[in-house]
N, C-alpha and C positions, 0 to 999 in steps of 0.2 A: 870677350873671349877670342883668342887668336884662332884663325882658321888654319887647319892643318892640310897640307897638300901631299903627304906621303902615302903612296899606294899600299905599303904593308899595313899601315894603320887602318885604312879603309877596308882592306881585305880581311883583317881580323874582325871588324864589325860584321862583315858579310858572313864569314865562316861561323861566328858565334850565333848569329841570327838563324842561319840555316840549321845549325844544330838544335836550337830550341824548337824551331818549327818541326824538325824531324822527330824529336822526342815527343812533342805534343801529339803529332799525328799517329805515332806508334802507340802511345798510351790509350788512344781511342779503342784499339783492338783488345786491350787488356780489360776493358769494361764488359766485354761479351763473356758471359758465363752460362754454362749449362746448369740446370738445377742439380742439387745434391743426389737426387734419385734418378738421374737421367738414364734413359735406356730401359727402364723397367717396363714401361708401357709402349715402347717403341721409340727409338731415337728420332725418327722422322717427325713424330708429333712434338717432341721436345724442341727440335730445331724450328719447327713452324711456330711454336709459341714464342720464339725469340724474334720473330719478324719485326715487332716494334723497336727492339734494340738494334737490329740491322738498319732500320730506317734512320734512327738517330745517328748511328755510326756513319752511314753514307752521307747524310746531310752535313755532319761535322767535318768529315774527311774532305768533302767537296768545298766547303766554305774555307777551312784552313788551307786547303790547296790553292784556292783562288786568292786568298790573302798572301800566300807565299809567292804565287806567280806575279801578283801585282807588285809586291815588294821587290822581287827580282827585276821586274820591268822598270820600276822607278830607279833602281840602282844603276841601270844602264846610263842614266843621265847625271847621276851624282858623281862629282869629281873631287870634292873636298869634304871635310867634316870639321866640326868643332864640338866642344863638350856639351853644350845644350842639345845638339843633334844626337849625340851618343846617349844622353839622358832620356830623350824622347824615344829613342829606339829601345832602350831598356824598358820603358813604360809599355811600349808595344809588346815586347816579349813577355812581360808580366801578364798582360791580358791574354796572350796566346797560351801561356802555360796553364791558365785556369780553365781553358775550354774543355779538356777531358773531364774535369769535375762537373762542369755545367752539363756536359753530355750525359754523365752518369745520373745526374739529378733528373734530366729529361727522360732517360731510360726508365728510371724507377717510378717517377711520378708524372709521366707525360700527359695524363688526362687532367691534371690539376692546373688551374690558371697560374698560380704562383710559380710552378716549375717551368712552364712555357715562357712566362714573363722573365724569369731569372735567366734562362738560356738565351733569350733574345737580347736581354740587357748585356750579358757577357759578350755576345757576338757583336752587338752595336758598339760597345766600348772599344773592342778590338778594331773595328772599322774606323771609328773616329780617331783612335791613336795612329793608325796607319795614315789617315788623311792629314792629321796634324803634323806628322813626321814629314810627309811630302810637302805640305804647305810651308813649313819652316825652311826646308831645303831649297824650295823653288822661289820663295819670296825675294823679289829684287835680284834674282839669279844668285842668291847667296852661296849655295853649295853645288849648283848644277852647272852643266856645260853652258858657257857664255852665249853660244849660238842657238840655244833652245828658244823657240818662239813663244811669245806670251800666249798666243792662241793655243798652242799645244799644251802649255802648262795649265791653262784653264780647262781644256778638254780632259786632261788627266785628273785634275782635281775634281771635276764633276763626276767622272767615272768612279773615282775613289769613294764618293759620297753615296753611291747607289746602295751597296749592302747595308751600311749602318742605318740609312733612312728607312729601308724596308724593315729591318729588325725593330727599329723604334716604333714604327707604325704597327707592327705586329704585337707589341706590348699592349697597346690600346685594344686591339682586336681580341687578344687573349683574355681580357677582362670579361668579354661577352661570350666568346667561343674559342676555346683553346685549339680545337682541330682546325678551324678556319685560319687561325693565326699561323699554325704550322704550314698550311697550304699556301699562305701568302708568301712564304719564303721562296717559293718557286719563281716569284717575280724577279729575283736576282738573276737566275739562269736566263729567263726571257730577256732581261735587259742587256745581258752580255751577248746573247745570240743575235 
């Protein structure tokens, strides 16, 4: 596949990607619903009962936001593209687009092992797709700036692997303790701090 050097083509990839991330992060808020009889016993009580939903929303918003920040950061180094790269980016966007659904499953069935594992699997797959996209672009300086050091590429690749590895490990934890699996996701924030 020929490598393309045109800036408008690369910009279209970035704009489309930003749009999918923005829609996915917006759809998270649409999963928050008050019960049909909200306000009868006091709106404050109804809002408090939604705390687990807020928690899922906040976690998903933060993780999707981190994936977007990371994607944005990596695109600072990407100078060219080819169609395998575009295909990998579409795969990443497909995995981002399912995250609002995974969040709604977690909101509804958050105490069940399979719901926590499904959510973690979706998040891990997204992280692996992002890492694969970066690896493809950076391998042998295929699509990245020619002066980017191998050490920096390795460091960026290792950082990209942190979220998916945390989520994969949490799938195993969820089989024994779904709440502990959810708590383990905080390791992502600790790793980046």
